[in-house]
PyMOL Python script that loads the backbone (N, CA, C, O; Angstrom):
from pymol import cmd

cmd.read_pdbstr("""\
ATOM      1  N   MET A   1       0.830  -1.180   0.000  1.00  0.00           N
ATOM      2  CA  MET A   1       0.000   0.000   0.000  1.00  0.00           C
ATOM      3  C   MET A   1       0.884   1.256   0.000  1.00  0.00           C
ATOM      4  O   MET A   1       0.546   2.251  -0.641  1.00  0.00           O
ATOM      5  N   ARG A   2       2.017   1.211   0.720  1.00  0.00           N
ATOM      6  CA  ARG A   2       2.919   2.365   0.742  1.00  0.00           C
ATOM      7  C   ARG A   2       3.540   2.611  -0.635  1.00  0.00           C
ATOM      8  O   ARG A   2       3.713   3.757  -1.048  1.00  0.00           O
ATOM      9  N   GLN A   3       3.871   1.534  -1.336  1.00  0.00           N
ATOM     10  CA  GLN A   3       4.434   1.675  -2.679  1.00  0.00           C
ATOM     11  C   GLN A   3       3.408   2.317  -3.623  1.00  0.00           C
ATOM     12  O   GLN A   3       3.742   3.190  -4.424  1.00  0.00           O
ATOM     13  N   GLU A   4       2.170   1.870  -3.511  1.00  0.00           N
ATOM     14  CA  GLU A   4       1.109   2.421  -4.360  1.00  0.00           C
ATOM     15  C   GLU A   4       0.880   3.892  -4.034  1.00  0.00           C
ATOM     16  O   GLU A   4       0.689   4.706  -4.938  1.00  0.00           O
ATOM     17  N   CYS A   5       0.897   4.232  -2.768  1.00  0.00           N
ATOM     18  CA  CYS A   5       0.719   5.625  -2.342  1.00  0.00           C
ATOM     19  C   CYS A   5       1.859   6.491  -2.872  1.00  0.00           C
ATOM     20  O   CYS A   5       1.621   7.599  -3.354  1.00  0.00           O
ATOM     21  N   GLN A   6       3.097   5.997  -2.786  1.00  0.00           N
ATOM     22  CA  GLN A   6       4.237   6.744  -3.295  1.00  0.00           C
ATOM     23  C   GLN A   6       4.158   6.905  -4.812  1.00  0.00           C
ATOM     24  O   GLN A   6       4.501   7.963  -5.341  1.00  0.00           O
ATOM     25  N   ALA A   7       3.706   5.860  -5.517  1.00  0.00           N
ATOM     26  CA  ALA A   7       3.554   5.939  -6.971  1.00  0.00           C
ATOM     27  C   ALA A   7       2.515   6.993  -7.341  1.00  0.00           C
ATOM     28  O   ALA A   7       2.694   7.734  -8.308  1.00  0.00           O
ATOM     29  N   LEU A   8       1.435   7.059  -6.578  1.00  0.00           N
ATOM     30  CA  LEU A   8       0.398   8.064  -6.838  1.00  0.00           C
ATOM     31  C   LEU A   8       0.917   9.472  -6.559  1.00  0.00           C
ATOM     32  O   LEU A   8       0.611  10.404  -7.302  1.00  0.00           O
ATOM     33  N   ARG A   9       1.698   9.630  -5.497  1.00  0.00           N
ATOM     34  CA  ARG A   9       2.288  10.941  -5.194  1.00  0.00           C
ATOM     35  C   ARG A   9       3.215  11.387  -6.330  1.00  0.00           C
ATOM     36  O   ARG A   9       3.196  12.548  -6.737  1.00  0.00           O
ATOM     37  N   ASP A  10       4.030  10.446  -6.837  1.00  0.00           N
ATOM     38  CA  ASP A  10       4.931  10.766  -7.943  1.00  0.00           C
ATOM     39  C   ASP A  10       4.147  11.177  -9.191  1.00  0.00           C
ATOM     40  O   ASP A  10       4.528  12.106  -9.903  1.00  0.00           O
ATOM     41  N   GLU A  11       3.052  10.473  -9.437  1.00  0.00           N
ATOM     42  CA  GLU A  11       2.230  10.794 -10.606  1.00  0.00           C
ATOM     43  C   GLU A  11       1.597  12.173 -10.466  1.00  0.00           C
ATOM     44  O   GLU A  11       1.575  12.940 -11.428  1.00  0.00           O
ATOM     45  N   VAL A  12       1.082  12.499  -9.282  1.00  0.00           N
ATOM     46  CA  VAL A  12       0.497  13.824  -9.036  1.00  0.00           C
ATOM     47  C   VAL A  12       1.561  14.903  -9.210  1.00  0.00           C
ATOM     48  O   VAL A  12       1.296  15.948  -9.803  1.00  0.00           O
ATOM     49  N   HIS A  13       2.755  14.654  -8.698  1.00  0.00           N
ATOM     50  CA  HIS A  13       3.845  15.620  -8.833  1.00  0.00           C
ATOM     51  C   HIS A  13       4.184  15.848 -10.314  1.00  0.00           C
ATOM     52  O   HIS A  13       4.383  16.987 -10.738  1.00  0.00           O
ATOM     53  N   ALA A  14       4.250  14.767 -11.092  1.00  0.00           N
ATOM     54  CA  ALA A  14       4.560  14.885 -12.521  1.00  0.00           C
ATOM     55  C   ALA A  14       3.449  15.631 -13.254  1.00  0.00           C
ATOM     56  O   ALA A  14       3.732  16.443 -14.135  1.00  0.00           O
ATOM     57  N   LEU A  15       2.201  15.373 -12.906  1.00  0.00           N
ATOM     58  CA  LEU A  15       1.081  16.059 -13.558  1.00  0.00           C
ATOM     59  C   LEU A  15       1.071  17.543 -13.215  1.00  0.00           C
ATOM     60  O   LEU A  15       0.793  18.377 -14.077  1.00  0.00           O
ATOM     61  N   LYS A  16       1.371  17.876 -11.964  1.00  0.00           N
ATOM     62  CA  LYS A  16       1.425  19.288 -11.584  1.00  0.00           C
ATOM     63  C   LYS A  16       2.551  20.001 -12.314  1.00  0.00           C
ATOM     64  O   LYS A  16       2.393  21.151 -12.723  1.00  0.00           O
ATOM     65  N   ALA A  17       3.673  19.340 -12.481  1.00  0.00           N
ATOM     66  CA  ALA A  17       4.796  19.948 -13.195  1.00  0.00           C
ATOM     67  C   ALA A  17       4.436  20.161 -14.659  1.00  0.00           C
ATOM     68  O   ALA A  17       4.813  21.177 -15.244  1.00  0.00           O
ATOM     69  N   THR A  18       3.721  19.231 -15.253  1.00  0.00           N
ATOM     70  CA  THR A  18       3.296  19.378 -16.646  1.00  0.00           C
ATOM     71  C   THR A  18       2.288  20.505 -16.784  1.00  0.00           C
ATOM     72  O   THR A  18       2.355  21.274 -17.743  1.00  0.00           O
ATOM     73  N   ALA A  19       1.359  20.618 -15.848  1.00  0.00           N
ATOM     74  CA  ALA A  19       0.330  21.657 -15.913  1.00  0.00           C
ATOM     75  C   ALA A  19       0.921  23.044 -15.694  1.00  0.00           C
ATOM     76  O   ALA A  19       0.366  24.030 -16.177  1.00  0.00           O
ATOM     77  N   ALA A  20       2.022  23.136 -14.985  1.00  0.00           N
ATOM     78  CA  ALA A  20       2.616  24.439 -14.689  1.00  0.00           C
ATOM     79  C   ALA A  20       3.387  25.003 -15.871  1.00  0.00           C
ATOM     80  O   ALA A  20       3.663  26.202 -15.913  1.00  0.00           O
ATOM     81  N   LYS A  21       3.735  24.163 -16.825  1.00  0.00           N
ATOM     82  CA  LYS A  21       4.515  24.627 -17.972  1.00  0.00           C
ATOM     83  C   LYS A  21       3.611  25.365 -18.946  1.00  0.00           C
ATOM     84  O   LYS A  21       2.438  25.021 -19.089  1.00  0.00           O
ATOM     85  N   ASP A  22       4.144  26.370 -19.612  1.00  0.00           N
ATOM     86  CA  ASP A  22       3.433  27.067 -20.679  1.00  0.00           C
ATOM     87  C   ASP A  22       4.414  27.328 -21.804  1.00  0.00           C
ATOM     88  O   ASP A  22       5.541  26.834 -21.779  1.00  0.00           O
ATOM     89  N   SER A  23       3.986  28.108 -22.798  1.00  0.00           N
ATOM     90  CA  SER A  23       4.824  28.330 -23.977  1.00  0.00           C
ATOM     91  C   SER A  23       6.074  29.131 -23.678  1.00  0.00           C
ATOM     92  O   SER A  23       6.951  29.224 -24.536  1.00  0.00           O
ATOM     93  N   ASN A  24       6.187  29.704 -22.510  1.00  0.00           N
ATOM     94  CA  ASN A  24       7.383  30.460 -22.165  1.00  0.00           C
ATOM     95  C   ASN A  24       8.489  29.576 -21.604  1.00  0.00           C
ATOM     96  O   ASN A  24       9.563  30.066 -21.255  1.00  0.00           O
ATOM     97  N   SER A  25       8.231  28.284 -21.517  1.00  0.00           N
ATOM     98  CA  SER A  25       9.252  27.384 -21.006  1.00  0.00           C
ATOM     99  C   SER A  25      10.229  27.046 -22.130  1.00  0.00           C
ATOM    100  O   SER A  25      10.123  27.582 -23.232  1.00  0.00           O
ATOM    101  N   SER A  26      11.159  26.176 -21.855  1.00  0.00           N
ATOM    102  CA  SER A  26      12.155  25.818 -22.853  1.00  0.00           C
ATOM    103  C   SER A  26      11.615  24.829 -23.872  1.00  0.00           C
ATOM    104  O   SER A  26      12.295  24.523 -24.851  1.00  0.00           O
ATOM    105  N   LYS A  27      10.400  24.322 -23.660  1.00  0.00           N
ATOM    106  CA  LYS A  27       9.806  23.373 -24.592  1.00  0.00           C
ATOM    107  C   LYS A  27       9.002  24.121 -25.651  1.00  0.00           C
ATOM    108  O   LYS A  27       8.577  25.249 -25.401  1.00  0.00           O
ATOM    109  N   PRO A  28       8.781  23.534 -26.823  1.00  0.00           N
ATOM    110  CA  PRO A  28       7.990  24.192 -27.859  1.00  0.00           C
ATOM    111  C   PRO A  28       6.515  24.270 -27.447  1.00  0.00           C
ATOM    112  O   PRO A  28       6.059  23.465 -26.635  1.00  0.00           O
ATOM    113  N   PRO A  29       5.759  25.245 -28.008  1.00  0.00           N
ATOM    114  CA  PRO A  29       4.350  25.410 -27.631  1.00  0.00           C
ATOM    115  C   PRO A  29       3.493  24.193 -27.933  1.00  0.00           C
ATOM    116  O   PRO A  29       2.487  23.967 -27.261  1.00  0.00           O
ATOM    117  N   SER A  30       3.871  23.406 -28.933  1.00  0.00           N
ATOM    118  CA  SER A  30       3.063  22.239 -29.275  1.00  0.00           C
ATOM    119  C   SER A  30       3.084  21.183 -28.181  1.00  0.00           C
ATOM    120  O   SER A  30       2.210  20.317 -28.150  1.00  0.00           O
ATOM    121  N   SER A  31       4.063  21.236 -27.285  1.00  0.00           N
ATOM    122  CA  SER A  31       4.135  20.249 -26.216  1.00  0.00           C
ATOM    123  C   SER A  31       3.426  20.717 -24.944  1.00  0.00           C
ATOM    124  O   SER A  31       3.499  20.045 -23.916  1.00  0.00           O
ATOM    125  N   ASP A  32       2.734  21.872 -25.005  1.00  0.00           N
ATOM    126  CA  ASP A  32       2.024  22.383 -23.832  1.00  0.00           C
ATOM    127  C   ASP A  32       0.825  21.532 -23.463  1.00  0.00           C
ATOM    128  O   ASP A  32       0.400  21.536 -22.308  1.00  0.00           O
ATOM    129  N   GLY A  33       0.270  20.802 -24.421  1.00  0.00           N
ATOM    130  CA  GLY A  33      -0.919  20.017 -24.150  1.00  0.00           C
ATOM    131  C   GLY A  33      -2.166  20.802 -24.525  1.00  0.00           C
ATOM    132  O   GLY A  33      -2.085  21.823 -25.209  1.00  0.00           O
ATOM    133  N   LEU A  34      -3.322  20.320 -24.074  1.00  0.00           N
ATOM    134  CA  LEU A  34      -4.584  20.935 -24.458  1.00  0.00           C
ATOM    135  C   LEU A  34      -4.938  22.153 -23.614  1.00  0.00           C
ATOM    136  O   LEU A  34      -5.669  23.025 -24.083  1.00  0.00           O
ATOM    137  N   ALA A  35      -4.455  22.235 -22.418  1.00  0.00           N
ATOM    138  CA  ALA A  35      -4.804  23.345 -21.526  1.00  0.00           C
ATOM    139  C   ALA A  35      -3.900  24.529 -21.816  1.00  0.00           C
ATOM    140  O   ALA A  35      -2.802  24.626 -21.268  1.00  0.00           O
ATOM    141  N   LYS A  36      -4.352  25.419 -22.669  1.00  0.00           N
ATOM    142  CA  LYS A  36      -3.585  26.608 -23.010  1.00  0.00           C
ATOM    143  C   LYS A  36      -4.022  27.760 -22.115  1.00  0.00           C
ATOM    144  O   LYS A  36      -5.182  27.804 -21.707  1.00  0.00           O
ATOM    145  N   PRO A  37      -3.143  28.679 -21.804  1.00  0.00           N
ATOM    146  CA  PRO A  37      -3.556  29.841 -21.015  1.00  0.00           C
ATOM    147  C   PRO A  37      -4.462  30.737 -21.849  1.00  0.00           C
ATOM    148  O   PRO A  37      -4.296  30.833 -23.066  1.00  0.00           O
ATOM    149  N   THR A  38      -5.412  31.387 -21.200  1.00  0.00           N
ATOM    150  CA  THR A  38      -6.324  32.266 -21.922  1.00  0.00           C
ATOM    151  C   THR A  38      -5.571  33.494 -22.403  1.00  0.00           C
ATOM    152  O   THR A  38      -4.773  34.063 -21.658  1.00  0.00           O
ATOM    153  N   PRO A  39      -5.817  33.914 -23.654  1.00  0.00           N
ATOM    154  CA  PRO A  39      -5.099  35.076 -24.175  1.00  0.00           C
ATOM    155  C   PRO A  39      -5.569  36.345 -23.487  1.00  0.00           C
ATOM    156  O   PRO A  39      -6.749  36.495 -23.173  1.00  0.00           O
ATOM    157  N   LYS A  40      -4.643  37.246 -23.258  1.00  0.00           N
ATOM    158  CA  LYS A  40      -4.962  38.526 -22.627  1.00  0.00           C
ATOM    159  C   LYS A  40      -5.201  39.553 -23.710  1.00  0.00           C
ATOM    160  O   LYS A  40      -4.412  39.672 -24.647  1.00  0.00           O
ATOM    161  N   SER A  41      -6.285  40.295 -23.587  1.00  0.00           N
ATOM    162  CA  SER A  41      -6.612  41.300 -24.586  1.00  0.00           C
ATOM    163  C   SER A  41      -5.716  42.519 -24.424  1.00  0.00           C
ATOM    164  O   SER A  41      -5.458  42.978 -23.311  1.00  0.00           O
ATOM    165  N   LEU A  42      -5.247  43.034 -25.556  1.00  0.00           N
ATOM    166  CA  LEU A  42      -4.427  44.228 -25.540  1.00  0.00           C
ATOM    167  C   LEU A  42      -5.278  45.486 -25.684  1.00  0.00           C
ATOM    168  O   LEU A  42      -4.768  46.601 -25.577  1.00  0.00           O
ATOM    169  N   ARG A  43      -6.583  45.305 -25.929  1.00  0.00           N
ATOM    170  CA  ARG A  43      -7.467  46.439 -26.104  1.00  0.00           C
ATOM    171  C   ARG A  43      -7.816  47.029 -24.741  1.00  0.00           C
ATOM    172  O   ARG A  43      -8.151  46.285 -23.820  1.00  0.00           O
ATOM    173  N   PRO A  44      -7.744  48.353 -24.596  1.00  0.00           N
ATOM    174  CA  PRO A  44      -8.106  48.954 -23.307  1.00  0.00           C
ATOM    175  C   PRO A  44      -9.616  48.847 -23.072  1.00  0.00           C
ATOM    176  O   PRO A  44     -10.383  48.848 -24.035  1.00  0.00           O
ATOM    177  N   PRO A  45     -10.052  48.757 -21.833  1.00  0.00           N
ATOM    178  CA  PRO A  45     -11.488  48.631 -21.550  1.00  0.00           C
ATOM    179  C   PRO A  45     -12.239  49.880 -21.984  1.00  0.00           C
ATOM    180  O   PRO A  45     -11.703  50.987 -21.935  1.00  0.00           O
ATOM    181  N   SER A  46     -13.470  49.697 -22.406  1.00  0.00           N
ATOM    182  CA  SER A  46     -14.301  50.787 -22.889  1.00  0.00           C
ATOM    183  C   SER A  46     -15.415  51.068 -21.893  1.00  0.00           C
ATOM    184  O   SER A  46     -15.796  50.202 -21.106  1.00  0.00           O
ATOM    185  N   THR A  47     -15.928  52.284 -21.940  1.00  0.00           N
ATOM    186  CA  THR A  47     -17.054  52.628 -21.063  1.00  0.00           C
ATOM    187  C   THR A  47     -18.380  52.254 -21.703  1.00  0.00           C
ATOM    188  O   THR A  47     -19.410  52.260 -21.030  1.00  0.00           O
ATOM    189  N   ARG A  48     -18.374  51.928 -22.998  1.00  0.00           N
ATOM    190  CA  ARG A  48     -19.599  51.568 -23.699  1.00  0.00           C
ATOM    191  C   ARG A  48     -19.981  50.119 -23.421  1.00  0.00           C
ATOM    192  O   ARG A  48     -19.130  49.270 -23.152  1.00  0.00           O
ATOM    193  N   ARG A  49     -21.292  49.859 -23.493  1.00  0.00           N
ATOM    194  CA  ARG A  49     -21.781  48.498 -23.335  1.00  0.00           C
ATOM    195  C   ARG A  49     -21.610  47.761 -24.657  1.00  0.00           C
ATOM    196  O   ARG A  49     -21.482  48.395 -25.704  1.00  0.00           O
ATOM    197  N   THR A  50     -21.606  46.425 -24.621  1.00  0.00           N
ATOM    198  CA  THR A  50     -21.477  45.640 -25.837  1.00  0.00           C
ATOM    199  C   THR A  50     -22.775  45.699 -26.631  1.00  0.00           C
ATOM    200  O   THR A  50     -23.838  45.977 -26.077  1.00  0.00           O
ATOM    201  N   GLY A  51     -22.682  45.435 -27.933  1.00  0.00           N
ATOM    202  CA  GLY A  51     -23.865  45.431 -28.791  1.00  0.00           C
ATOM    203  C   GLY A  51     -24.127  46.795 -29.388  1.00  0.00           C
ATOM    204  O   GLY A  51     -23.283  47.689 -29.332  1.00  0.00           O
ATOM    205  N   GLY A  52     -25.333  46.946 -29.972  1.00  0.00           N
ATOM    206  CA  GLY A  52     -25.707  48.214 -30.592  1.00  0.00           C
ATOM    207  C   GLY A  52     -25.845  49.315 -29.556  1.00  0.00           C
ATOM    208  O   GLY A  52     -26.366  49.091 -28.463  1.00  0.00           O
ATOM    209  N   GLN A  53     -25.385  50.481 -29.899  1.00  0.00           N
ATOM    210  CA  GLN A  53     -25.413  51.601 -28.966  1.00  0.00           C
ATOM    211  C   GLN A  53     -26.758  52.336 -29.048  1.00  0.00           C
ATOM    212  O   GLN A  53     -27.403  52.318 -30.096  1.00  0.00           O
ATOM    213  N   PRO A  54     -27.180  52.973 -27.972  1.00  0.00           N
ATOM    214  CA  PRO A  54     -28.450  53.700 -27.986  1.00  0.00           C
ATOM    215  C   PRO A  54     -28.457  54.761 -29.082  1.00  0.00           C
ATOM    216  O   PRO A  54     -27.491  55.505 -29.249  1.00  0.00           O
ATOM    217  N   GLY A  55     -29.570  54.821 -29.831  1.00  0.00           N
ATOM    218  CA  GLY A  55     -29.702  55.795 -30.898  1.00  0.00           C
ATOM    219  C   GLY A  55     -29.231  55.303 -32.248  1.00  0.00           C
ATOM    220  O   GLY A  55     -29.439  55.983 -33.253  1.00  0.00           O
ATOM    221  N   HIS A  56     -28.598  54.136 -32.303  1.00  0.00           N
ATOM    222  CA  HIS A  56     -28.121  53.600 -33.571  1.00  0.00           C
ATOM    223  C   HIS A  56     -29.280  52.929 -34.302  1.00  0.00           C
ATOM    224  O   HIS A  56     -29.958  52.087 -33.713  1.00  0.00           O
ATOM    225  N   PRO A  57     -29.534  53.278 -35.581  1.00  0.00           N
ATOM    226  CA  PRO A  57     -30.654  52.657 -36.298  1.00  0.00           C
ATOM    227  C   PRO A  57     -30.363  51.190 -36.595  1.00  0.00           C
ATOM    228  O   PRO A  57     -29.236  50.833 -36.939  1.00  0.00           O
ATOM    229  N   GLY A  58     -31.366  50.355 -36.465  1.00  0.00           N
ATOM    230  CA  GLY A  58     -31.192  48.929 -36.723  1.00  0.00           C
ATOM    231  C   GLY A  58     -31.174  48.614 -38.204  1.00  0.00           C
ATOM    232  O   GLY A  58     -31.670  49.398 -39.013  1.00  0.00           O
ATOM    233  N   GLN A  59     -30.616  47.491 -38.560  1.00  0.00           N
ATOM    234  CA  GLN A  59     -30.521  47.059 -39.957  1.00  0.00           C
ATOM    235  C   GLN A  59     -31.120  45.664 -40.133  1.00  0.00           C
ATOM    236  O   GLN A  59     -30.693  44.937 -41.030  1.00  0.00           O
ATOM    237  N   THR A  60     -32.085  45.267 -39.317  1.00  0.00           N
ATOM    238  CA  THR A  60     -32.639  43.929 -39.363  1.00  0.00           C
ATOM    239  C   THR A  60     -33.541  43.762 -40.584  1.00  0.00           C
ATOM    240  O   THR A  60     -34.377  44.624 -40.853  1.00  0.00           O
ATOM    241  N   VAL A  61     -33.383  42.674 -41.317  1.00  0.00           N
ATOM    242  CA  VAL A  61     -34.232  42.358 -42.455  1.00  0.00           C
ATOM    243  C   VAL A  61     -35.281  41.362 -41.968  1.00  0.00           C
ATOM    244  O   VAL A  61     -34.942  40.253 -41.557  1.00  0.00           O
ATOM    245  N   ARG A  62     -36.541  41.753 -42.013  1.00  0.00           N
ATOM    246  CA  ARG A  62     -37.633  40.899 -41.539  1.00  0.00           C
ATOM    247  C   ARG A  62     -38.107  39.965 -42.650  1.00  0.00           C
ATOM    248  O   ARG A  62     -37.996  40.296 -43.830  1.00  0.00           O
ATOM    249  N   MET A  63     -38.635  38.798 -42.274  1.00  0.00           N
ATOM    250  CA  MET A  63     -39.177  37.846 -43.224  1.00  0.00           C
ATOM    251  C   MET A  63     -40.545  38.350 -43.695  1.00  0.00           C
ATOM    252  O   MET A  63     -41.324  38.874 -42.898  1.00  0.00           O
ATOM    253  N   VAL A  64     -40.836  38.191 -44.993  1.00  0.00           N
ATOM    254  CA  VAL A  64     -42.114  38.622 -45.544  1.00  0.00           C
ATOM    255  C   VAL A  64     -42.924  37.406 -45.952  1.00  0.00           C
ATOM    256  O   VAL A  64     -42.369  36.331 -46.178  1.00  0.00           O
ATOM    257  N   THR A  65     -44.257  37.575 -46.049  1.00  0.00           N
ATOM    258  CA  THR A  65     -45.111  36.441 -46.426  1.00  0.00           C
ATOM    259  C   THR A  65     -45.042  36.163 -47.918  1.00  0.00           C
ATOM    260  O   THR A  65     -45.095  35.005 -48.330  1.00  0.00           O
ATOM    261  N   THR A  66     -44.924  37.215 -48.744  1.00  0.00           N
ATOM    262  CA  THR A  66     -44.813  37.028 -50.198  1.00  0.00           C
ATOM    263  C   THR A  66     -43.527  37.712 -50.672  1.00  0.00           C
ATOM    264  O   THR A  66     -43.472  38.940 -50.745  1.00  0.00           O
ATOM    265  N   PRO A  67     -42.503  36.932 -50.991  1.00  0.00           N
ATOM    266  CA  PRO A  67     -41.244  37.534 -51.421  1.00  0.00           C
ATOM    267  C   PRO A  67     -41.361  38.155 -52.810  1.00  0.00           C
ATOM    268  O   PRO A  67     -42.209  37.757 -53.608  1.00  0.00           O
ATOM    269  N   GLY A  68     -40.516  39.117 -53.085  1.00  0.00           N
ATOM    270  CA  GLY A  68     -40.499  39.774 -54.387  1.00  0.00           C
ATOM    271  C   GLY A  68     -39.980  38.860 -55.482  1.00  0.00           C
ATOM    272  O   GLY A  68     -40.415  38.977 -56.628  1.00  0.00           O
ATOM    273  N   ARG A  69     -39.072  37.965 -55.171  1.00  0.00           N
ATOM    274  CA  ARG A  69     -38.576  36.999 -56.147  1.00  0.00           C
ATOM    275  C   ARG A  69     -38.137  35.738 -55.414  1.00  0.00           C
ATOM    276  O   ARG A  69     -37.811  35.773 -54.227  1.00  0.00           O
ATOM    277  N   THR A  70     -38.134  34.641 -56.128  1.00  0.00           N
ATOM    278  CA  THR A  70     -37.747  33.351 -55.584  1.00  0.00           C
ATOM    279  C   THR A  70     -36.610  32.797 -56.429  1.00  0.00           C
ATOM    280  O   THR A  70     -36.701  32.792 -57.657  1.00  0.00           O
ATOM    281  N   VAL A  71     -35.567  32.342 -55.806  1.00  0.00           N
ATOM    282  CA  VAL A  71     -34.415  31.772 -56.508  1.00  0.00           C
ATOM    283  C   VAL A  71     -34.337  30.296 -56.161  1.00  0.00           C
ATOM    284  O   VAL A  71     -34.283  29.927 -54.988  1.00  0.00           O
ATOM    285  N   ARG A  72     -34.332  29.451 -57.186  1.00  0.00           N
ATOM    286  CA  ARG A  72     -34.215  28.001 -56.976  1.00  0.00           C
ATOM    287  C   ARG A  72     -32.745  27.611 -56.978  1.00  0.00           C
ATOM    288  O   ARG A  72     -31.968  28.096 -57.801  1.00  0.00           O
ATOM    289  N   HIS A  73     -32.376  26.758 -56.080  1.00  0.00           N
ATOM    290  CA  HIS A  73     -31.018  26.224 -56.013  1.00  0.00           C
ATOM    291  C   HIS A  73     -31.123  24.709 -56.178  1.00  0.00           C
ATOM    292  O   HIS A  73     -31.211  23.987 -55.185  1.00  0.00           O
ATOM    293  N   PRO A  74     -31.116  24.218 -57.417  1.00  0.00           N
ATOM    294  CA  PRO A  74     -31.300  22.780 -57.617  1.00  0.00           C
ATOM    295  C   PRO A  74     -30.101  21.979 -57.110  1.00  0.00           C
ATOM    296  O   PRO A  74     -28.951  22.396 -57.250  1.00  0.00           O
ATOM    297  N   VAL A  75     -30.392  20.842 -56.530  1.00  0.00           N
ATOM    298  CA  VAL A  75     -29.356  19.936 -56.033  1.00  0.00           C
ATOM    299  C   VAL A  75     -29.342  18.720 -56.950  1.00  0.00           C
ATOM    300  O   VAL A  75     -30.373  18.079 -57.155  1.00  0.00           O
ATOM    301  N   GLU A  76     -28.186  18.408 -57.495  1.00  0.00           N
ATOM    302  CA  GLU A  76     -28.089  17.289 -58.426  1.00  0.00           C
ATOM    303  C   GLU A  76     -27.550  16.023 -57.764  1.00  0.00           C
ATOM    304  O   GLU A  76     -27.921  14.911 -58.140  1.00  0.00           O
ATOM    305  N   ARG A  77     -26.676  16.199 -56.780  1.00  0.00           N
ATOM    306  CA  ARG A  77     -26.058  15.035 -56.137  1.00  0.00           C
ATOM    307  C   ARG A  77     -26.089  15.196 -54.616  1.00  0.00           C
ATOM    308  O   ARG A  77     -26.070  16.307 -54.085  1.00  0.00           O
ATOM    309  N   CYS A  78     -26.137  14.056 -53.939  1.00  0.00           N
ATOM    310  CA  CYS A  78     -26.092  14.037 -52.475  1.00  0.00           C
ATOM    311  C   CYS A  78     -24.697  14.453 -52.037  1.00  0.00           C
ATOM    312  O   CYS A  78     -23.702  13.960 -52.569  1.00  0.00           O
ATOM    313  N   THR A  79     -24.621  15.374 -51.053  1.00  0.00           N
ATOM    314  CA  THR A  79     -23.311  15.819 -50.581  1.00  0.00           C
ATOM    315  C   THR A  79     -22.616  14.741 -49.747  1.00  0.00           C
ATOM    316  O   THR A  79     -21.395  14.772 -49.592  1.00  0.00           O
ATOM    317  N   GLY A  80     -23.382  13.791 -49.212  1.00  0.00           N
ATOM    318  CA  GLY A  80     -22.783  12.742 -48.388  1.00  0.00           C
ATOM    319  C   GLY A  80     -22.211  11.595 -49.203  1.00  0.00           C
ATOM    320  O   GLY A  80     -21.053  11.215 -49.030  1.00  0.00           O
ATOM    321  N   CYS A  81     -23.046  11.034 -50.110  1.00  0.00           N
ATOM    322  CA  CYS A  81     -22.600   9.841 -50.839  1.00  0.00           C
ATOM    323  C   CYS A  81     -22.321  10.114 -52.307  1.00  0.00           C
ATOM    324  O   CYS A  81     -21.680   9.291 -52.961  1.00  0.00           O
ATOM    325  N   GLY A  82     -22.782  11.250 -52.856  1.00  0.00           N
ATOM    326  CA  GLY A  82     -22.511  11.585 -54.246  1.00  0.00           C
ATOM    327  C   GLY A  82     -23.488  11.002 -55.236  1.00  0.00           C
ATOM    328  O   GLY A  82     -23.298  11.167 -56.441  1.00  0.00           O
ATOM    329  N   ARG A  83     -24.549  10.314 -54.771  1.00  0.00           N
ATOM    330  CA  ARG A  83     -25.519   9.722 -55.674  1.00  0.00           C
ATOM    331  C   ARG A  83     -26.461  10.795 -56.217  1.00  0.00           C
ATOM    332  O   ARG A  83     -26.661  11.836 -55.591  1.00  0.00           O
ATOM    333  N   SER A  84     -27.027  10.530 -57.370  1.00  0.00           N
ATOM    334  CA  SER A  84     -27.938  11.464 -58.009  1.00  0.00           C
ATOM    335  C   SER A  84     -29.244  11.540 -57.209  1.00  0.00           C
ATOM    336  O   SER A  84     -29.755  10.523 -56.741  1.00  0.00           O
ATOM    337  N   VAL A  85     -29.777  12.763 -57.059  1.00  0.00           N
ATOM    338  CA  VAL A  85     -31.040  12.960 -56.345  1.00  0.00           C
ATOM    339  C   VAL A  85     -32.085  13.607 -57.251  1.00  0.00           C
ATOM    340  O   VAL A  85     -33.057  14.182 -56.761  1.00  0.00           O
ATOM    341  N   GLN A  86     -31.891  13.518 -58.582  1.00  0.00           N
ATOM    342  CA  GLN A  86     -32.820  14.144 -59.504  1.00  0.00           C
ATOM    343  C   GLN A  86     -34.193  13.502 -59.480  1.00  0.00           C
ATOM    344  O   GLN A  86     -35.188  14.194 -59.696  1.00  0.00           O
ATOM    345  N   HIS A  87     -34.286  12.195 -59.223  1.00  0.00           N
ATOM    346  CA  HIS A  87     -35.573  11.489 -59.254  1.00  0.00           C
ATOM    347  C   HIS A  87     -36.118  11.210 -57.855  1.00  0.00           C
ATOM    348  O   HIS A  87     -37.042  10.413 -57.694  1.00  0.00           O
ATOM    349  N   VAL A  88     -35.551  11.861 -56.855  1.00  0.00           N
ATOM    350  CA  VAL A  88     -35.990  11.687 -55.468  1.00  0.00           C
ATOM    351  C   VAL A  88     -36.890  12.854 -55.100  1.00  0.00           C
ATOM    352  O   VAL A  88     -36.562  14.011 -55.365  1.00  0.00           O
ATOM    353  N   ARG A  89     -38.044  12.542 -54.479  1.00  0.00           N
ATOM    354  CA  ARG A  89     -38.948  13.604 -54.057  1.00  0.00           C
ATOM    355  C   ARG A  89     -38.339  14.356 -52.877  1.00  0.00           C
ATOM    356  O   ARG A  89     -37.647  13.764 -52.049  1.00  0.00           O
ATOM    357  N   PRO A  90     -38.598  15.665 -52.801  1.00  0.00           N
ATOM    358  CA  PRO A  90     -38.038  16.438 -51.687  1.00  0.00           C
ATOM    359  C   PRO A  90     -38.638  16.024 -50.351  1.00  0.00           C
ATOM    360  O   PRO A  90     -38.274  16.577 -49.313  1.00  0.00           O
TER     361      PRO A  90
END
""", "prot")
cmd.dss("prot")
cmd.show_as("cartoon", "prot")
cmd.util.cbc("prot")
cmd.orient("prot")
């Protein structure tokens, strides 16, 4: 049981050492693993709220019941298997 406990302690120590490393170490960035440090923004903080600002006119395009024109986009082949879909009902 003591050997197993010591092996687990060694493993925890090795994992902590791996987690503490980042791209500033002597190893290349590709060896950092999946846990990358979050990037720090260089942009100074703003006093404005995110999104559209008060007084800005919106540009939303609403859906209409009868469109002015209709454009057909025919599909000739299945994007998954490449078989013809000309004789298949939608």
